N, C-alpha and C positions, 0 to 999 in steps of 0.2 A: 645115569636117572637112578636117585634113592630106589630099594627092594621095597615094599609096602605089603603089609600083610595085616587083612581085618580081621575083627571079631570074627571067630565062624567060617570066614572065607568070604565072604559082603563081600558082593559088586553091586549095590547100592547104599550108602552113605549121605545123610544127609548133613548139612558143613556150615553150622552155623559160620556167618562174615561178620568181621568187623570193619573191614574196609577192603579195595580193591587190591594197594600195595599186599596186602599180608594173605588177601584170598591166591596171587598171579602165579605162584610157583606152587602150590599145595596142589591147587586148580588142574593144574597140567603135570603134578609125580602125580596125582590120579589116574586122572588121563591115562598115562605113557603104562599103568602098569592093568589099565584093564576095569580102572575103579570106575563108574555114574554117578558123582556127587551132583547133592540140589541143595542147590544156596539160597539158604534164609538166614534174609534179614531183617535181624532184630537187638536192634537198640537205642532202646529212651534215652540211654546215660546221655548222649552226645550235644552238646549245647554248640552256641545257640539253633534255634528252631533250618538258619541259613546251612549252615555246618551240618548239620545231618543230612540235610536233602541234595550235602554238593558232592559229600560222601555217598550215599546210597544210588547218586545216579552213576558216579565212574563206578562202582563194585556194578552196580545191572549193564553197566557197558561194556563191559569187559565178560562177565556171568555169558550174557547174550549171545555176542560175538562168537563164542563158543560151541554155543549152541543147549546151553543146559538151561535147565529150569531156573530162572530166577523168584523167592516166596520173597515178598515185599507184603511184610509184617505191621505191625502196627506202631504209631508214636506215643508214647503218652508220657515226654517228661514228667507233669506234675504227678503222675503215678509214683511215678522209677522215685522222683526226689522225696517223696514219703518212705519208699521203701528204705530209705538211705537219710531217715531223719535222724539226729540225734550224732549222726558220726561224718558232719564238715568237714570235722578240723583235724580228719586223721592223717597220716602221711598216707603219698601213694602207697602199694601194697600192703594198704595197712586189713581195717577190721571191715572201711569201709567199698572197695575194691574186691576184695571175699564178699559180702555181697548182694556187689552187684555183678558179680559172674556167676554169683548160685539162683538172681532173678530172670539174668539173660537164659541160662540156660534151662531151665524149668520148666519158661512159655516155649525155648528147642526142643523138647525133649515130650512136653502135651502135643506136640504137633509133631510130630518121631510117632509118639505112639497114633493118628489119630491116622495117621495118612499111610501106617503101614511102614513103615524105616524099623529095623531093628538094631542099629548101628549109628548115632553121630559123632559128631568130634566140633570141632573149632578152631576159626585160625587163630586166636587167640593165643594159644600156645606156642605163638610164633616169635609172641613177640618180646626181643631179652630186656625190656622194661617192666614187664609183666613177670608176676612168681610161679610157674609152673606149675609149683606147689598146690598152691590157691586153685588156679585154673581145676586141676583136676581131678582134688578134694571137691572144687563144685558140681565139676563135668560128672562126679559116683553121687553122688547127695543127687540130684536133678532128677538122675536116672531112677535111683531110688523111690523116688516118688511114682511113680510110673511102672506098668507092666510089660515085659515084654521089646525095651529099650534100654542096650548095652551102650555104656562112651567109652568110645574109644583115645584112647591113652595115647596119643603118637606130639610126637615129640619134631612142633616142626622146624625148629631149628637148625638142626642135623641135615651130615647127608648131602651138602651144597646150596640148599632151601632156603638159606641167608643169603649167600651170598646171587642167587636165581633174583630170588625177588626185584636183588638193586639194578640187575641187568633187565628185568622185565619191567619198573617203575619207568626203566629209560626209553625201554623202547616202543608203550603203547603211551606216554607220555603221559601218565598219572598226577591228577593231584594231590601229592603226600604232606598232610597233614603234621600240625608244627606239636599235638597235645593229645591226649589221651582222648578226650573225648568231653565229660563233665566239666561244669565251669570250675571244680572243685582242680581236677590237673590244668585248667587252664589259670588259675591264679596260682599255681604252683610253678607252670611255666614264666610267668611274668616274671613273680620276685624271685628264680632263679635261670638264670637265662641259659646260667650250664645245665640245667638239669634237659637230657635227652630222654622227648617223649610223645614217642607214637608207636599208633600200634601196627 
């Protein structure tokens, strides 16, 4: 099992979750290292709403089965669309994705501050189809907007976690989405059947 070291040795972490498959191995690894995550589900980028609800319920099913707290944040896709207005034609890993990460992680950081979490991180950093540099930039930026919260820049793709993710996906029979989330990533997926896009 990957040995984890949190900033300042914190054992209580707010974990922003994008989906159950990406959360599973991370949650398991945290628990094995004596770290208790509270899972914060905030993903207004996901489209359509039926897809959002399906992903949320899968994440909730897994997290609550571990005896952990699951925070169901608001879903306001219209506000998210306004936030990325003008960037609709950006490619995956482009400016739209960075802005999307910033929006989601800023809400996470504000919740962390409100509830007294000193450390936050995100399962977004587990996907090899996303830019780890963008995610870390967004996380640092988000925590700079609030006081008392540090973004934990952990690369969740290493230490066997990717392989373990795939094992847990099958073991728990998770719904495994085929595109990142928003209608623009869905369009890319449809236009390019070879685009391997999942959270």
